[in-house]
C-alpha positions as CSV (number, residue, x, y, z in Angstrom):
1,M,0.0,0.0,0.0
2,R,1.4,3.4,-1.0
3,P,2.6,5.6,1.9
4,E,0.3,8.5,0.8
5,L,-2.8,6.3,1.3
6,I,-1.6,5.2,4.8
7,I,-1.0,8.8,5.8
8,I,-4.4,9.9,4.4
9,I,-6.2,7.2,6.4
10,C,-4.3,7.8,9.6
11,S,-4.5,11.5,9.4
12,F,-8.3,11.4,8.7
13,V,-9.1,8.9,11.5
14,I,-7.0,10.8,14.1
15,S,-8.4,14.2,13.0
16,F,-12.0,13.0,12.8
17,L,-12.0,11.3,16.3
18,S,-10.0,14.1,17.9
19,T,-12.2,16.9,16.6
20,A,-15.5,15.0,17.4
21,L,-14.4,14.3,21.0
22,I,-13.0,17.8,21.7
23,T,-16.1,19.4,20.2
24,R,-18.3,17.2,22.4
25,Y,-16.4,18.4,25.4
26,L,-16.5,22.1,24.2
27,I,-20.3,22.3,23.8
28,P,-21.2,22.2,27.5
29,K,-18.0,24.1,28.4
30,L,-18.8,27.0,26.1
31,K,-22.4,27.0,27.3
32,S,-21.2,27.3,30.9
33,L,-19.0,30.2,29.9
34,K,-22.0,31.8,28.2
35,M,-20.1,31.9,24.8
36,G,-23.3,31.9,22.7
37,Q,-23.7,33.2,19.2
38,K,-25.4,36.6,18.8
39,I,-27.7,36.9,15.7
40,L,-27.8,40.1,13.7
41,D,-31.3,41.7,13.5
42,I,-30.7,42.2,9.7
43,G,-30.3,38.5,9.2
44,P,-33.1,36.0,8.4
45,R,-35.7,36.2,11.2
46,W,-35.8,32.4,11.6
47,H,-32.1,32.4,12.6
48,K,-33.1,34.1,15.9
49,G,-33.9,30.7,17.2
50,K,-30.2,29.9,16.9
51,E,-29.1,32.7,19.3
52,G,-27.2,31.3,22.2
53,T,-25.8,28.3,20.3
54,P,-22.1,27.9,21.5
55,T,-19.6,29.4,19.1
56,M,-15.8,29.3,18.8
57,G,-16.0,25.6,18.0
58,G,-13.1,26.1,15.7
59,I,-10.9,25.7,18.7
60,A,-11.4,22.0,18.4
61,M,-10.0,21.9,14.9
62,I,-7.0,24.1,15.9
63,I,-6.2,21.7,18.8
64,T,-6.6,18.7,16.5
65,L,-4.2,20.2,13.9
66,C,-1.6,20.7,16.7
67,L,-2.0,17.0,17.7
68,V,-1.7,15.8,14.1
69,T,1.4,18.0,13.7
70,V,3.1,16.5,16.8
71,I,2.2,12.9,15.7
72,A,3.5,13.6,12.2
73,V,6.8,14.8,13.6
74,V,7.2,11.8,15.9
75,I,6.4,9.3,13.1
76,G,8.8,11.1,10.8
77,L,11.6,10.7,13.2
78,F,11.3,6.9,13.3
79,A,9.9,6.1,9.8
80,E,11.3,8.1,7.0
81,K,9.0,6.4,4.5
82,Y,6.0,8.0,6.2
83,R,7.6,11.4,6.9
84,A,4.9,13.9,6.0
85,L,5.6,17.2,7.8
86,S,7.6,19.1,5.2
87,S,8.5,22.8,5.5
88,R,5.7,23.7,3.1
89,A,3.1,21.7,5.1
90,A,4.4,23.2,8.4
91,L,4.0,26.8,6.9
92,V,0.5,26.1,5.7
93,F,-0.5,24.7,9.1
94,G,1.1,27.7,10.8
95,Y,-0.7,30.1,8.4
96,A,-4.0,28.5,9.2
97,M,-3.3,28.7,13.0
98,L,-2.4,32.4,12.7
99,N,-5.7,33.0,11.0
100,G,-7.4,31.0,13.6
101,L,-5.9,33.2,16.3
102,T,-7.3,36.2,14.4
103,G,-10.7,34.5,14.6
104,I,-10.3,33.9,18.3
105,I,-9.6,37.6,18.9
106,D,-12.6,38.6,16.7
107,D,-14.9,36.1,18.4
108,R,-13.8,37.2,21.9
109,V,-14.5,40.9,21.0
110,K,-18.0,39.9,19.8
111,L,-18.7,38.1,23.1
112,L,-17.3,40.9,25.2
113,K,-19.5,43.4,23.3
114,K,-22.4,41.0,23.4
115,Q,-23.1,41.5,19.7
116,N,-22.3,40.0,16.4
117,E,-19.7,42.6,15.4
118,G,-16.2,42.1,16.6
119,L,-13.1,43.7,15.1
120,T,-13.6,46.4,12.6
121,A,-13.0,45.5,8.9
122,P,-9.7,47.4,8.8
123,Q,-8.5,45.8,12.1
124,K,-9.3,42.3,10.8
125,Y,-7.8,42.8,7.4
126,A,-4.6,44.2,9.0
127,L,-4.2,41.0,11.0
128,Q,-4.9,38.9,7.9
129,F,-2.4,40.9,5.9
130,V,0.3,40.2,8.5
131,C,-0.6,36.5,8.5
132,A,-0.3,36.5,4.6
133,A,2.9,38.4,4.6
134,L,4.5,36.0,7.1
135,F,3.3,33.0,5.1
136,I,4.8,34.3,1.9
137,L,8.0,35.2,3.6
138,G,8.3,31.8,5.1
139,M,7.6,30.1,1.8
140,R,10.1,32.3,0.0
141,L,12.9,31.7,2.6
142,T,12.3,27.9,2.5
143,G,12.3,27.8,-1.3
144,N,8.7,26.7,-1.6
145,I,7.5,29.6,-3.6
146,S,8.7,31.6,-6.6
147,T,7.4,34.5,-8.7
148,T,6.5,32.2,-11.5
149,L,2.7,31.6,-11.8
150,H,1.3,28.4,-13.3
151,I,-1.7,29.0,-15.7
152,P,-4.4,26.4,-14.9
153,F,-5.3,23.9,-17.7
154,T,-1.9,24.4,-19.4
155,S,1.8,23.7,-18.7
156,A,2.5,27.4,-19.3
157,T,3.9,29.7,-16.6
158,V,4.2,33.5,-16.4
159,E,7.0,35.3,-14.6
160,L,5.4,38.1,-12.6
161,G,8.3,39.3,-10.4
162,F,7.1,41.6,-7.6
163,F,3.5,41.5,-8.9
164,Y,3.3,37.8,-7.9
165,Y,3.4,38.9,-4.2
166,I,0.5,41.3,-4.7
167,I,-1.6,38.6,-6.3
168,A,-0.5,36.1,-3.6
169,V,-1.7,38.5,-0.8
170,L,-5.0,39.2,-2.5
171,L,-5.6,35.4,-2.9
172,L,-4.6,34.6,0.6
173,T,-6.7,37.2,2.4
174,G,-9.5,37.0,-0.2
175,V,-10.1,33.3,0.2
176,V,-9.8,33.4,4.0
177,N,-12.5,36.0,4.1
178,A,-14.6,34.1,1.5
179,V,-14.7,31.0,3.7
180,N,-15.6,33.3,6.6
181,L,-18.5,34.7,4.7
182,T,-19.6,31.1,3.7
183,D,-20.0,30.2,7.4
184,G,-23.6,31.5,7.6
185,I,-25.8,28.4,7.9
186,D,-25.3,25.0,9.6
187,G,-22.7,22.9,8.1
188,L,-22.1,25.0,4.9
189,A,-18.4,26.0,5.4
190,S,-17.4,22.6,7.0
191,T,-19.1,20.5,4.3
192,N,-17.5,22.4,1.4
193,T,-14.1,22.4,3.1
194,L,-14.3,18.7,3.7
195,I,-14.7,18.1,0.0
196,V,-11.7,20.3,-0.7
197,G,-9.8,18.2,1.8
198,I,-10.7,15.1,-0.2
199,F,-9.4,16.8,-3.3
200,F,-6.1,17.5,-1.6
201,A,-5.9,13.9,-0.6
202,V,-6.5,12.7,-4.2
203,V,-3.9,15.1,-5.5
204,S,-1.3,13.7,-3.1
205,F,-0.9,10.7,-5.5
206,S,0.4,13.0,-8.2
207,V,4.1,12.4,-8.8
208,K,5.2,16.1,-9.3
209,I,2.9,18.1,-7.0
210,G,1.7,15.6,-4.5
211,G,3.4,13.6,-1.8
212,N,3.2,12.7,1.9
213,D,2.7,16.3,3.0
214,T,-0.3,16.8,0.7
215,A,-1.7,13.5,1.9
216,L,-1.3,14.7,5.5
217,L,-3.1,18.0,4.7
218,G,-5.9,16.3,2.8
219,G,-6.6,13.7,5.5
220,A,-6.4,16.3,8.3
221,V,-8.7,18.8,6.6
222,A,-11.3,16.2,5.7
223,G,-11.1,14.5,9.1
224,M,-11.4,17.8,11.1
225,C,-14.4,19.0,9.0
226,G,-16.0,15.5,9.2
227,G,-15.6,15.4,13.0
228,F,-17.0,18.9,13.4
229,L,-19.9,18.2,11.2
230,V,-21.1,15.6,13.7
231,Y,-22.2,18.5,15.8
232,N,-22.4,21.3,13.2
233,F,-24.7,19.8,10.7
234,Y,-28.3,21.0,10.8
235,P,-29.6,21.6,13.4
236,A,-26.2,22.7,14.7
237,K,-25.3,22.2,18.3
238,I,-22.2,24.4,17.9
239,F,-20.8,27.0,15.5
240,M,-17.2,27.2,14.4
241,G,-17.2,31.0,14.7
242,D,-14.6,33.2,13.0
243,T,-12.1,31.0,14.9
244,G,-12.9,28.1,12.7
245,S,-13.9,29.7,9.4
246,L,-10.7,31.8,9.2
247,F,-8.6,28.8,10.2
248,L,-10.2,26.6,7.5
249,G,-9.8,29.4,5.0
250,G,-6.1,29.4,5.7
251,L,-5.9,25.7,5.0
252,V,-7.9,26.0,1.8
253,V,-5.8,28.7,0.2
254,G,-2.6,27.5,1.8
255,G,-3.2,24.1,0.1
256,A,-3.4,25.8,-3.3
257,F,0.1,27.2,-2.7
258,M,1.3,23.7,-1.7
259,L,0.2,22.5,-5.1
260,N,2.3,25.2,-6.7
261,S,-0.8,26.5,-8.5
262,P,-2.4,29.2,-6.3
263,L,-4.9,30.2,-9.0
264,T,-6.5,26.8,-8.8
265,V,-8.2,27.9,-5.6
266,V,-10.5,30.1,-7.7
267,I,-11.7,26.8,-9.3
268,F,-12.0,24.3,-6.5
269,G,-13.0,27.1,-4.1
270,L,-15.6,28.5,-6.5
271,W,-18.5,28.3,-4.0
272,F,-16.5,30.4,-1.5
273,I,-15.7,32.9,-4.3
274,V,-19.4,33.2,-5.3
275,E,-20.3,33.9,-1.7
276,T,-17.9,36.9,-1.6
277,A,-18.9,38.1,-5.1
278,S,-22.6,38.1,-4.0
279,V,-21.8,40.5,-1.2
280,I,-19.7,42.8,-3.4
281,L,-22.3,42.9,-6.1
282,Q,-25.1,43.5,-3.6
283,V,-23.3,46.4,-2.0
284,A,-22.2,47.9,-5.3
285,S,-25.7,47.7,-6.8
286,F,-27.3,49.3,-3.8
287,K,-24.9,52.2,-3.6
288,L,-25.0,52.8,-7.4
289,T,-28.7,52.3,-8.1
290,G,-30.5,51.9,-4.7
291,K,-31.6,48.4,-5.8
292,R,-30.5,45.0,-4.5
293,I,-29.6,42.1,-6.8
294,F,-30.3,39.4,-4.2
295,K,-33.0,39.1,-1.6
296,M,-30.1,39.0,0.9
297,A,-26.4,38.5,0.8
298,P,-24.3,36.4,1.1
299,I,-26.0,34.2,-1.5
300,H,-26.8,31.4,0.8
301,H,-29.3,33.7,2.6
302,H,-30.8,34.6,-0.8
303,F,-31.5,30.9,-1.3
304,E,-33.0,30.7,2.2
305,M,-35.3,33.7,1.3
306,C,-36.3,31.8,-1.8
307,G,-37.5,28.9,0.3
308,W,-34.6,26.5,0.2
309,S,-33.9,24.6,3.4
310,E,-30.4,24.8,4.9
311,I,-29.8,21.1,4.1
312,K,-30.7,21.7,0.4
313,I,-28.3,24.7,0.2
314,V,-25.5,22.6,1.8
315,T,-26.2,19.7,-0.5
316,V,-26.2,21.8,-3.7
317,S,-23.1,23.8,-2.8
318,G,-21.3,20.5,-1.9
319,I,-22.2,19.0,-5.4
320,I,-20.9,22.2,-7.0
321,T,-17.6,22.1,-5.0
322,A,-17.1,18.4,-5.8
323,A,-17.6,19.2,-9.5
324,M,-15.2,22.1,-9.4
325,C,-12.6,19.9,-7.6
326,A,-12.9,17.5,-10.6
327,V,-12.3,20.5,-12.9
328,S,-9.3,21.5,-10.8
329,W,-7.8,18.1,-11.3
330,L,-7.9,18.8,-15.1
331,A,-6.5,22.3,-14.5
332,L,-3.5,20.8,-12.7
333,K,-2.8,18.2,-15.4
334,G,-0.3,20.5,-17.0
335,I,2.1,20.3,-14.0
336,M,1.4,16.7,-13.0
């Protein structure tokens, strides 16, 4: 059996069980600390029933990733064949955790203010920018990134020089925020990220851009999301909060950089991009014409207003993400 498959299975099982068990412990603990979600008055009125549901559940996934990292290091010391924590994987994990820390700060501010508004947009983006800059610097210093950009669906590359870093920062912060916006209904962000994790696991079998570290990433992402979904699927018993959504966003976009094809995140992360685009279009349309394009943004709320159930929205978005992951596989063929 190939090492990548063993790593995927072990990483998934450990991540799934750890996240599920920690989340189970967190629910009553967060309730006792009165860390319940506040629901915006401008949101769907039926979401008011969710007020008080424990939030900051993303802590469980952060703890799990720390555990997986430690286990990967120990195994790598004794079994070189199964060594999986490369420098690029360590940097992606570190980037995700830094974004998770930003989420923890934001969630804590919300709870202290007793409202659903934490850090201001400039404050949050400033922290995300620092996280992105540190990630790019780390990747550059370890030789895991260059200023040459792969064009999806081809074997062509473009040398961008300094402009590469501008694009990289925009992708890193943009996708992290996109996953954050997606986390608006039960199980939506975790389901779509689970599918992306499976995609990373499949790509790990590629000779040129895969490997043990990609297998570790894929198994961990899928396992963490699966374990969290045990309690986050409709009706959710816990929310991940910005702690979890920013953390997962870091893993999603960081994984694209691990594949040496960052633009691919626009394909396999299409649902996340659409969520962000719906907000941008809604705001722009209202400011320019006084009219709204959607009944409510982000777009998952629009579908809710159209009568779709939360389960239907999650199912449809998951199918779309799975399809776009298949398209991304074709987009990566040029460098496989």
